[in-house]
Structure formats: structure tokens, C-alpha cells
C-alpha positions in Angstrom: 0.1 -0.1 0.1 1.4 3.7 -0.8 2.4 6.1 1.4 0.2 9.0 2.6 1.3 11.6 1.6 -1.7 13.9 1.8 -5.0 13.9 4.7 -8.2 15.1 3.5 -9.6 18.3 5.7 -12.7 19.8 6.4 -14.4 23.1 5.8 -15.5 24.9 8.9 -19.4 24.6 8.1 -18.7 21.1 7.1 -21.4 19.5 9.6 -23.8 22.6 9.0 -23.6 21.8 4.9 -23.7 18.0 5.2 -26.6 17.9 8.2 -28.4 20.8 7.8 -31.9 19.8 9.1 -30.2 18.7 12.2 -28.3 21.8 13.0 -31.2 24.4 12.2 -34.3 22.9 12.7 -35.1 22.9 17.0 -37.2 20.3 16.9 -35.4 17.4 14.9 -32.6 18.5 17.2 -34.3 17.3 20.4 -35.7 14.0 18.7 -31.9 13.0 17.5 -31.0 13.9 21.3 -33.8 12.0 22.9 -33.2 9.4 20.4 -29.2 9.2 21.7 -30.8 9.0 25.2 -32.5 5.9 24.0 -30.2 4.2 22.4 -27.7 4.8 25.5 -30.1 2.6 27.3 -31.8 5.2 29.0 -34.6 4.8 31.3 -35.0 8.8 32.2 -34.0 12.2 30.3 -34.3 15.4 32.1 -34.2 18.4 29.6 -33.6 21.7 30.6 -34.4 24.6 29.1 -33.1 28.1 29.0 -35.0 31.0 30.3 -33.0 33.8 28.2 -30.7 33.5 25.0 -27.1 32.9 26.4 -28.6 30.4 29.4 -28.0 27.0 29.8 -29.7 24.1 27.9 -28.8 20.9 29.8 -30.3 17.2 28.8 -29.0 14.4 30.9 -29.7 10.4 30.8 -29.1 7.8 33.2 -28.0 5.4 30.2 -24.7 3.2 30.1 -22.5 6.2 29.5 -18.7 5.6 27.5 -15.3 5.5 28.6 -13.1 7.5 27.4 -12.1 4.5 24.8 -15.7 4.2 24.1 -16.1 7.8 23.4 -12.9 8.1 20.7 -14.7 5.5 18.7 -18.2 6.7 18.7 -18.9 10.3 19.3 -15.5 11.6 17.4 -16.1 9.5 14.4 -18.0 10.8 11.9 -21.2 9.1 10.8 -20.8 6.5 12.8 -22.8 2.9 12.5 -24.2 2.3 15.7 -25.9 -0.7 14.3 -22.2 -2.4 12.7 -20.3 -1.5 15.6 -22.9 -2.7 18.8 -25.9 -4.3 16.9 -29.6 -3.7 16.5 -30.7 -3.5 19.8 -30.1 -1.8 22.9 -29.7 -3.4 26.4 -30.8 -1.6 29.2 -31.6 -2.2 32.7 -35.4 -2.1 33.2 -37.7 -2.1 36.3 -38.3 -5.7 35.2 -34.3 -6.5 34.7 -32.4 -6.8 32.1 -34.4 -5.8 28.6 -33.7 -4.8 25.3 -35.6 -2.5 22.5 -34.5 -1.9 18.7 -31.9 1.1 18.2 -32.7 4.1 16.6 -29.1 4.9 15.5 -28.1 4.3 12.1 -26.0 7.6 11.0 -24.4 9.0 13.7 -25.7 12.1 13.2 -27.7 12.9 16.1 -24.8 14.4 18.4 -24.2 17.2 16.0 -27.7 18.4 17.2 -26.1 20.3 19.8 -24.8 22.7 17.2 -28.4 23.7 16.9 -27.6 26.0 19.6 -24.0 27.0 19.8 -20.9 26.4 17.8 -19.3 24.6 21.1 -20.9 22.3 23.8 -19.9 19.9 26.6 -20.5 16.7 27.4 -20.1 14.8 30.6 -20.1 11.3 30.0 -19.3 8.4 33.1 -19.3 4.5 34.0 -17.5 2.7 36.0 -16.6 5.0 38.5 -15.2 7.6 36.3 -16.4 10.6 34.5 -15.3 12.0 31.3 -15.6 15.7 30.6 -14.8 16.8 26.6 -15.0 20.8 25.6 -16.1 20.4 21.9 -16.1 22.8 19.3 -16.5 23.2 15.6 -12.7 24.5 14.4 -12.4 23.2 10.4 -9.1 22.1 9.2 -8.2 18.9 10.2 -11.5 17.8 11.6 -15.0 18.8 11.4 -15.2 19.1 15.2 -12.5 19.2 18.0 -11.9 18.4 21.8 -10.8 21.7 22.9 -10.7 20.6 26.8 -10.8 16.9 28.4 -10.8 16.4 32.2 -12.0 13.5 34.5 -13.2 13.2 38.0 -15.2 10.6 39.9 -19.3 10.1 39.5 -21.0 6.7 40.7 -23.7 5.2 38.7 -23.9 5.7 34.7 -25.2 8.4 32.3 -24.2 11.1 29.7 -25.0 14.9 30.3 -24.6 17.5 27.3 -24.5 21.3 28.2 -24.8 24.1 25.4 -25.6 27.6 25.8 -28.6 28.7 23.5 -26.8 31.1 21.3 -28.2 30.9 17.7 -31.9 29.5 19.0 -34.4 29.3 22.2 -36.4 26.6 22.7 -40.2 27.2 24.0 -41.5 24.4 26.1 -44.6 24.1 25.3 -42.8 23.5 21.8 -40.4 21.1 22.7 -43.3 18.7 24.7 -45.5 19.0 21.7 -42.5 18.1 19.5 -41.5 14.9 21.7 -45.0 13.9 22.4 -46.1 12.8 18.9 -42.8 11.6 18.0 -41.8 8.9 20.4 -44.3 5.9 21.4 -45.4 5.2 24.2 -43.2 3.1 26.5 -43.9 2.4 30.6 -39.6 2.0 30.5 -38.9 5.3 29.1 -39.8 8.9 30.5 -38.3 12.4 29.3 -39.1 15.5 31.8 -38.7 19.2 30.1 -38.4 21.4 33.1 -39.4 18.7 35.6 -42.9 18.1 33.7 -43.1 14.7 32.4 -44.4 13.9 28.8 -47.5 12.0 28.0 -46.9 10.0 24.7 -50.1 9.0 23.6 -51.5 7.7 26.4 -54.9 9.6 26.0 -56.6 8.2 23.3 -57.5 4.2 22.2 -57.3 3.2 18.8 -60.5 1.9 17.1 -58.9 -0.6 15.2 -55.9 -2.8 14.9 -54.8 -4.7 12.8 -51.4 -6.9 11.8 -50.5 -6.7 8.0 -48.4 -9.1 6.4 -45.8 -8.4 2.9 -44.5 -10.2 0.6 -41.3 -10.9 2.1 -43.4 -12.7 5.3 -42.5 -8.7 7.5 -45.3 -7.6 9.5 -46.5 -3.9 9.9 -49.0 -2.8 12.6 -52.0 -0.3 11.5 -53.8 1.2 14.4 -56.6 4.2 13.8 -57.6 6.5 16.0 -60.4 8.7 16.5 -59.7 12.3 17.6 -63.1 13.3 19.1 -64.4 17.2 18.5 -62.8 19.4 21.3 -60.3 16.6 22.5 -56.8 17.9 23.4 -53.9 15.2 22.3 -50.4 16.1 21.0 -51.2 13.5 18.4 -51.5 15.6 14.6 -53.9 13.9 12.3 -52.8 11.9 9.0 -50.7 8.6 8.4 -47.8 8.5 11.1 -45.1 5.8 10.4 -43.0 4.7 12.9 -40.1 2.7 13.1 -38.9 1.7 16.6 -41.6 3.5 18.5 -40.1 6.9 17.3 -42.0 9.0 14.4 -40.6 9.1 10.9 -41.3 12.4 9.0 -44.7 13.6 10.2 -48.7 12.5 10.2 -50.1 13.5 6.9 -52.4 12.3 4.1 -49.9 11.8 1.5 -47.9 8.4 1.6 -45.1 9.0 -0.9 -46.8 10.8 -3.6 -50.0 9.6 -3.1 -52.9 11.6 -1.3 -54.9 9.2 0.7 -57.4 11.9 2.3 -58.3 15.8 1.3 -56.5 17.0 4.6 -59.3 19.3 5.3 -62.5 17.2 5.3 -63.8 16.2 8.5 -62.6 12.6 8.4 -58.8 13.7 7.7 -59.3 16.1 10.9 -60.2 13.6 13.4 -58.5 10.6 12.6 -54.6 9.3 13.1 -53.5 6.7 11.2 -50.3 4.7 12.9 -47.8 2.3 10.7 -45.4 0.7 13.1 -43.1 -0.7 10.8 -39.8 -1.7 12.2 -38.7 -3.8 8.9 -38.2 0.0 7.7 -35.7 0.9 10.3 -32.7 0.8 8.0 -34.5 2.6 5.1 -34.9 5.9 7.7 -33.5 8.9 6.1 -30.3 10.6 8.4 -33.1 12.7 9.7 -35.8 10.9 10.6 -37.4 13.5 8.3 -38.9 10.5 5.8 -38.1 7.3 4.2 -35.3 6.4 1.5 -36.9 4.9 -1.8 -36.3 1.1 -1.8 -38.6 -1.7 -2.7 -39.8 -2.5 1.0 -40.6 0.8 1.4 -42.7 1.2 -1.9 -44.5 -2.1 -1.3 -45.2 -1.0 2.6 -46.2 2.0 1.1 -48.9 0.2 -1.6 -50.2 -1.5 1.3 -50.8 0.9 3.5 -52.3 3.2 0.9 -54.8 0.4 0.2 -55.7 -0.5 3.7 -56.5 3.5 4.4 -59.1 3.7 0.9 -60.8 0.5 2.3 -61.0 2.5 5.8 -62.3 5.5 4.6 -64.7 3.7 1.8 -66.5 2.0 5.3 -66.1 5.7 6.7 -67.9 7.4 3.8 -70.7 5.4 2.9 -72.4 6.6 6.2 -70.8 10.2 5.3 -71.9 11.0 2.0 -75.0 13.2 3.2 -72.4 15.8 4.3 -70.4 16.5 1.0 -73.8 16.1 -0.9 -75.1 19.2 1.3 -71.8 21.2 1.2 -72.6 21.0 -2.8 -76.0 21.5 -3.3 -75.7 25.0 -1.1 -72.3 26.0 -2.8 -74.6 25.6 -5.8 -77.6 27.0 -4.6 -78.6 29.9 -7.2 -78.1 27.7 -10.1 -80.1 24.8 -9.0 -83.0 26.9 -8.2 -83.2 27.8 -12.1 -83.6 24.3 -12.9 -87.0 22.8 -13.7 -88.8 20.3 -11.2 -87.8 17.3 -13.7 -84.6 18.8 -13.8 -84.4 18.8 -10.0 -85.2 14.6 -9.9 -82.6 14.2 -12.5 -80.5 15.9 -10.4 -81.5 13.7 -7.3 -81.3 10.5 -8.8 -78.2 11.5 -10.2 -76.7 12.1 -6.6 -78.3 8.8 -5.2 -76.8 6.7 -7.9 -73.5 8.2 -8.2 -72.8 8.8 -4.0 -73.1 4.6 -4.3 -70.8 4.2 -6.2 -68.0 7.2 -5.2 -69.0 7.2 -1.4 -65.4 8.6 -0.8 -65.6 11.7 -3.3 -64.8 15.0 -2.0 -66.2 18.6 -2.3 -64.2 20.0 -4.4 -64.1 17.1 -7.1 -67.9 16.5 -6.8 -68.4 20.2 -7.5 -66.8 19.7 -10.7 -69.0 16.9 -11.9 -72.6 18.6 -10.4 -71.5 22.2 -12.0 -71.3 20.0 -15.7 -74.2 18.7 -14.9 -76.4 21.8 -14.2 -74.9 23.3 -17.7 -76.5 20.3 -19.6 -79.7 20.3 -17.4 -80.3 23.8 -18.1 -79.3 23.6 -21.7 -81.8 20.9 -22.0 -84.8 23.1 -20.7 -84.5 25.1 -23.6 -84.4 22.5 -26.0 -87.6 21.2 -23.7 -89.2 24.6 -24.6 -88.6 25.0 -28.0 -90.5 21.2 -28.2 -93.5 22.0 -26.4 -93.8 25.6 -28.5 -93.7 23.1 -31.4 -96.5 21.2 -30.2 -98.7 24.2 -28.8 -102.5 24.5 -30.6 -103.0 27.5 -32.2 -105.5 28.8 -29.2 -102.3 28.3 -26.5 -99.8 30.0 -28.7 -102.3 32.7 -29.2 -103.1 32.9 -25.2 -99.2 32.8 -24.7 -99.2 35.8 -26.9 -101.7 37.6 -25.4 -99.6 37.2 -21.9 -96.4 38.5 -23.9 -97.8 41.5 -24.7 -98.3 43.0 -21.1 -95.3 40.7 -19.2 -92.1 40.0 -19.8 -90.6 36.3 -19.7 -88.8 37.9 -16.6 -92.2 38.7 -15.1 -94.1 35.5 -15.9 -91.2 33.7 -14.5 -90.9 35.8 -11.2 -94.5 35.5 -11.3 -94.8 31.7 -11.0 -92.1 30.5 -9.4 -93.5 32.5 -6.7 -95.9 30.8 -6.9 -94.6 27.7 -7.4 -92.5 28.0 -3.7 -95.9 28.6 -2.0 -97.8 25.6 -3.4 -94.5 23.7 -2.6 -94.5 24.9 1.2 -98.5 24.5 1.5 -98.0 20.9 -0.2 -95.3 19.7 2.6 -97.1 21.4 5.3 -99.8 19.5 4.3 -97.4 16.1 4.3 -95.5 16.5 7.7 -97.5 18.3 10.2 -99.3 15.1 11.7 -96.8 12.9 11.9 -95.4 13.1 15.6 -91.9 12.2 14.0 -91.3 14.9 12.5 -88.7 17.1 13.8 -90.1 20.6 13.9 -87.2 22.6 14.5 -85.5 21.5 10.8 -88.5 20.8 8.6 -92.0 21.7 9.7 -90.3 25.2 11.2 -88.1 26.6 8.4 -91.1 25.4 5.9 -93.7 28.1 8.1 -91.5 30.4 9.6 -90.2 31.6 5.6 -93.9 31.5 4.8 -95.5 34.7 7.3 -98.0 35.2 4.5 -99.7 32.0 6.2 -100.8 34.2 8.7 -102.3 36.9 6.7 -101.6 39.3 4.6 -100.5 41.7 6.6 -97.3 39.6 7.0 -96.4 39.0 3.5 -94.0 42.0 4.9 -90.1 41.4 4.2 -90.0 44.4 7.1 -90.4 41.5 9.4 -87.1 40.7 10.6 -84.9 39.2 13.4 -84.4 41.6 16.3 -81.4 41.0 18.5 -82.8 42.3 22.0 -85.9 40.5 21.1 -84.8 36.8 20.5 -82.7 37.4 24.3 -85.7 38.5 26.0 -87.6 35.3 25.1 -84.5 32.9 25.7 -84.3 34.2 29.1 -88.2 34.0 29.6 -87.5 30.1 28.1 -84.6 29.8 30.2 -85.8 26.7 32.0 -87.5 24.9 29.1 -84.4 25.2 27.2 -84.4 22.1 25.0 -80.4 20.7 25.1 -78.1 19.1 22.7 -79.8 20.4 19.6 -78.1 20.9 15.9 -78.8 23.9 14.1 -77.1 26.3 12.0 -77.5 29.6 14.3 -76.1 31.6 12.0 -78.8 30.9 9.6 -81.3 31.0 12.4 -80.8 33.8 14.6 -84.8 34.4 15.0 -84.9 30.5 17.1 -85.6 30.3 20.4 -85.9 26.8 21.7 -88.0 25.1 23.6 -88.9 21.4 25.4 -92.0 20.7 23.2 -91.7 23.3 20.5 -90.1 25.7 18.3 -90.9 29.2 19.0 -89.5 32.5 16.4 -90.1 36.2 17.1 -89.5 38.7 14.1 -90.7 42.4 14.1 -90.9 46.0 12.1 -89.4 49.2 13.4 -91.0 52.4 12.7 -89.7 55.8 13.8 -91.0 57.6 17.1 -91.8 61.7 17.5 -88.4 61.7 18.3 -87.5 60.3 14.3 -85.8 56.8 16.6 -86.4 53.3 15.4 -88.9 51.3 17.8 -90.1 48.3 17.6 -93.9 48.5 16.8 -95.3 45.0 15.8 -94.0 41.8 16.9 -95.0 38.4 15.3 -94.6 35.0 17.4 -94.6 32.0 16.0 -95.0 29.1 18.3 -95.0 25.3 16.4 -95.8 22.3 18.5 -94.5 18.9 17.2 -96.5 17.0 14.4 -99.5 15.3 16.3 -99.4 17.6 19.0 -102.7 19.0 20.3 -103.2 22.5 21.8 -104.8 23.1 25.1 -105.3 25.8 27.7 -101.6 25.5 29.0 -100.6 26.5 25.5 -102.7 29.4 25.1 -101.6 30.4 28.5 -98.0 30.4 28.0 -98.4 32.5 25.0 -100.3 35.2 27.1 -97.1 35.1 29.3 -94.9 35.8 26.6 -96.7 38.6 25.3 -97.0 40.6 29.0 -93.3 39.8 29.7 -92.6 41.6 26.3 -94.9 44.3 26.7 -95.3 45.3 30.0 -91.4 43.9 31.3 -90.0 47.0 29.7 -86.5 45.3 28.2 -87.6 46.8 24.9 -88.2 50.2 25.7 -91.4 50.4 23.8 -94.8 49.4 23.4 -95.6 47.6 20.4 -98.5 45.7 19.1 -97.6 41.8 19.5 -99.4 38.8 17.6 -98.6 35.4 19.1 -100.0 32.3 16.9 -99.9 28.6 18.6 -99.5 25.8 15.6 -100.2 22.4 16.2 -102.1 19.2 14.5 -105.5 19.9 16.6 -106.8 22.5 19.0 -109.1 21.0 22.0 -112.8 22.1 22.2 -112.5 22.9 25.3 -110.6 26.2 24.8 -111.0 29.6 22.5 -109.0 29.6 19.3 -108.5 33.4 19.7 -107.9 35.7 23.2 -107.1 39.1 23.5 -105.0 41.0 25.9 -106.5 44.5 26.4 -105.2 46.7 23.3 -101.6 45.3 22.8 -102.1 41.8 22.1 -103.8 38.9 20.9 -103.0 35.2 20.7 -104.9 33.0 18.3 -104.7 29.1 17.7 -104.8 27.0 14.8 -103.9 23.7 13.2 -101.6 23.2 10.5 -104.9 21.6 8.1 -105.9 25.4 8.6 -102.9 27.4 7.9 -103.1 24.9 4.4 -106.9 25.3 3.6 -106.5 29.3 4.0 -103.1 29.3 2.0 -105.0 27.4 -1.0 -108.0 29.4 -1.0 -105.6 32.9 -1.1 -104.1 31.1 -3.7 -106.8 30.6 -6.2 -106.9 27.0 -5.3 -104.1 26.5 -7.6 -102.8 23.6 -6.0 -105.8 21.5 -6.7 -105.8 22.5 -10.1 -102.3 21.6 -10.6 -102.3 18.5 -8.5 -100.3 16.7 -11.3 -97.6 19.1 -10.7 -97.1 18.6 -6.6 -97.9 15.1 -5.8 -95.0 13.5 -5.8 -93.4 16.5 -3.6 -91.7 15.1 -0.6 -91.1 18.0 1.9 -88.5 15.1 3.1 -86.8 14.7 0.0 -83.1 16.5 1.1 -83.1 18.2 -2.1 -86.2 20.6 -1.5 -85.1 20.2 2.1 -82.5 22.5 1.5 -83.8 24.5 -1.3 -86.0 25.6 1.1 -83.0 26.9 3.4 -83.0 30.4 4.4 -79.9 31.9 2.4 -78.0 34.8 3.5 -78.4 37.6 1.1 -75.3 38.5 -0.9 -74.3 42.6 -0.8 -73.6 44.4 -3.9 -70.0 45.8 -3.6 
């Protein structure tokens, strides 16, 4: 062998350029330092954080420590291969005696994490009664880093202590706890303390499903699916998390390799964590544990996990398709309202068939498909119109011509749309009011409260609107009867007050007083009972109490005229259907059938004349239900 004439040298920033993530990312740095303690056989790690810049950061463990010889062979060798020299497993003394665990170290870069905080640090390591203390610094020249000082003293037991001044970065306690809390799986024989506070490693949630899967070569992986409840405080992130030897590789994500298995914005994604324990991939981890290297075994594992995750989410979405469907319909409500009744039913059929085959489809994808379908249906409306015109007899054409002499097409459509909407409301109330299972909050009340014209011509008035003070007064009156655990979109229904067996809304009109200050002058209260409910004396008295409390309580600082309508399936024959309170209040008891009959007469009995058009209308149909929801008006810019 030829004589060595010259040795290579290291640039001063060799470590920073070669292992950039380790010396620049605080979360990776702490993960590597704790992993070093794990590989040293420690059962306890104590981290002391600095209070300010220049204070000391200390990491101490009760691992095996190192002799002078071991320090030179391990710490002072660039890219030290721990597995090659010490084996794949760490032997340590547990509470039950001698034990072993899978080692993390593969590339010998964890020690450089101290350089994330300063260019020099100290290490104290002891065993067999002797403690070696080294001062280490980046210097360049002959080595990437060098020992500046070395001293020894006596110390009992065993362990290692790292000391560095926080010059470059100052870690935050909460961030350190969160980082370490989800990067290491729970092990009863391994505890980490940050400023005296013990980190809890994923012990606050239990998996809803676990399964061991076998790969082609006989190697296995374990998949655990966690469901994170609403409001649950957990250090766990959502997504698919790969673990090797109880340590997280990279960060949880819904991207596995180059494949996205879920939209991170969806409810499923926000509430699930899928942990893949793949110890078989321990040798395929990148040096800083940020990802796996590209190997055949890694690709096979990814493929298996992708298939498993997709199958699980398909099962989940089979019960969640209505969420996606409603989101898309609400987003396109203005376009859907332009469709004809036959087209609406075509759209309904498409939803049922398509979502039955694609329950996992996300909102964005379905929105694209529905927009295309709506365009086709709108186009078909024009073709249908031409077809009908061609089939008209002479008398119908003349009648249409007379109408168009007096009305524009837009006027005709507006009037017919309004009549059509009112007839659909009447039909829906008629079908649902006698059913005791009908949800008055989500079905009856939206139908009735949006159709105030049912109670008289004077209420066919957009000036009857929500008033926050009025609603607050009513809610306080109903405090003892409040219904708990109700799901309702309050931003869309601010007028609602909920009782134990009824739903109540209050709207009002305002007028100016002698000082031109706006005051409430009329109040309309609508109290709806559940389907099948009989109105009795108690219900009428209760409505009178509302009126008295509002009028005489003076919380509105005005004296309005108040009318209350109590609506149920029937009215007791033992009570009067109208009660008057001096000159300021009136209470009426009506049945849903009376409202329907009266409204039908106001619409010239068109519902009876157009029976064929409306006989199949179902107010429980999700499409009609959504079309009937109140919409927030768009303000012109």
C-alpha cells in the first residue's frame, strides 16, 4: 500500500452543510438528542431549558455512559454506524431486569444536534466510577469538530450529560413537549421530563381499530386507527404516521409517498390518526428521520398502507355522503334553483346513483361534476321549451302571445316561481304536520317561518325581521324549558328560541317615534308544536305570558302591538282559539290544516288544479329541504 502523502481536511461549515436539518431545526434536534438517550439504554431523560439567550440548555440521562475509549470510537467518528458496531438492539436494565429494545441510531448524526444552539458544547459521560468531561467545538481544518478540553473526575452510577449555551436558538417549553410527545410512542420504561414536567406519549386516546398486515417477504406492519373526538386535547396530529422502533419518521400526513389518500380539510381527515408501526423499515430511514429512502420494501409498504387506508375511509364515508352532498348543493343553490322540476329530480337521481358508487368523493371533485351536470340540465330546459312550443295548438299560442304583450318573460317567471314555491310549502306542511316523528326544528319551522303569509296578508312583508334584543328577551323567558344538545345552524336561524316540546321564533317591524328614533312597533311570534300535538289551555296561557312579559317587562323600551300564533295538529274543543290582552296583544290557536286550507284559498286553489305537478313532492326529500333553507343575502359591493 502506498504511503499517505496528504489527508483531506474539512471546511468549517461541513456539518452545517452536510446535516443541515439537524443543526437548524429545533424539533429535529431534540428528537435526535432524546433518541441518543434511548440508544444509550436510558430509562429517564431530564431536559432543562434556558430562560433567555445565553443560558444553558442541559440534557441528562441515566444511560450506560461511555468510557474514554468508547467516546473516541463513537462520538469522535463522523457518521458512526451504531448497528454495525453495537448491534441492532439496545440492552438496558429495566424495572423487570435486563431487557432490550430496537436502536434508532444508524448514521451517527444525532450528536451534532447540540450545534443547533451554539458552535461549542460540553459532554459529561460516566460509568465504572469515572466521569470524562469534554469541551467540543467546530473548528475546521483537520477535523469537522474537535475536543478543546478533557478532564476526569469520580462519579457513581452511569449516564451522560450534554450542556450548551442557547445562542443561536431559544427553545420554547410547550413546543418541545409537543414535538417529543408525538415523535415517540409510549414505553413504560422510558420517561422524558422537560423542566420537571413529564411528557405523556400518546396515552390519552385508544385505537378504534388495529390490524397486523403481512408483506410479501413475510415482514409485518401494525396499523392502529385513532379517532380524535371534537374538542379532545391531544398532542397527536392527524394523518398517516409511520413509526420505526417506536419513533416517528417525518410528520403525520395524508400524503403517502406521492399519493394523496385523503383531503386534509375533510372531517374524516381532521378526526383520524393512522399509526403504522413498521419496524421492518428501520434501515430505510433517512439520516434525520424526516422520511424514508426509496427502496423496494418502502414502496411495497406504502402500497399496502394506501390500499388499507382507502378501504377504511370508503366504509367511513358510506355514512357521511350526505355531508358532501349538502355542501355541494348549498354551494350551487342559485344555479339549482333555475332548474325545472323534472331536472331537479334528475339531479336527485344522479346524487343517489353516483354517491352510491363513489362514497369517498370529496367536495371539490363532486362540485366540478355537478356544475357540468347543471349546465347540461339548463341547456335541456331550452330544448324542452322549443319542443313544447312546436306542439302547442293555435289557441294556446294565441293565449301565450296575449300574455307576452302585457308581461315580460322575466315577470312571468318571477310570478310563477313565487306561486310554485308557495304551493310546495303548502304541500309539504300538509304531508308532515300530522306525523309525530316530524322534526319541527329542522323541517316544520323552516317551512312555516319562511312563509309568514300563511298567517295573513299583513305578514307577507319583508320588514318583519330578526331583532337581537327581542330574541334575548324570549330566550330568558324560556330558560327553564330550554332544549339541550340541539344541532342547528344559528347563523342562519338567529330568530329561533327552543323550548322543551316546541320551536318558537319572533320577528318584528320598526317605525320611528316622535324623535325619529327607530323603535319596535309590531311583533309576530310563531310557536310550532310537534307533529300530532294538541293545543290546550296551558299552551294558550303560556303564549299570553310571553306577550305580557315582553310588553310589561319594558326590556325593549317600547310598547309594541304583539300577535302570537300557536300552531299544532289539533286544538282542544274546550278552549277559545283567540284571546285578547287589552289593546296590545292577541293570541291565536291554529291547526296546520287550517293554515294549509286558508293559504290554498288565497292562491285561488291552484294546488288542487295542479295536482299532477305536486302529487310527488316530498318535503323530506333532501334536495327540497336544502332548497327551502334560508340563504344569506349577498350584498352588492
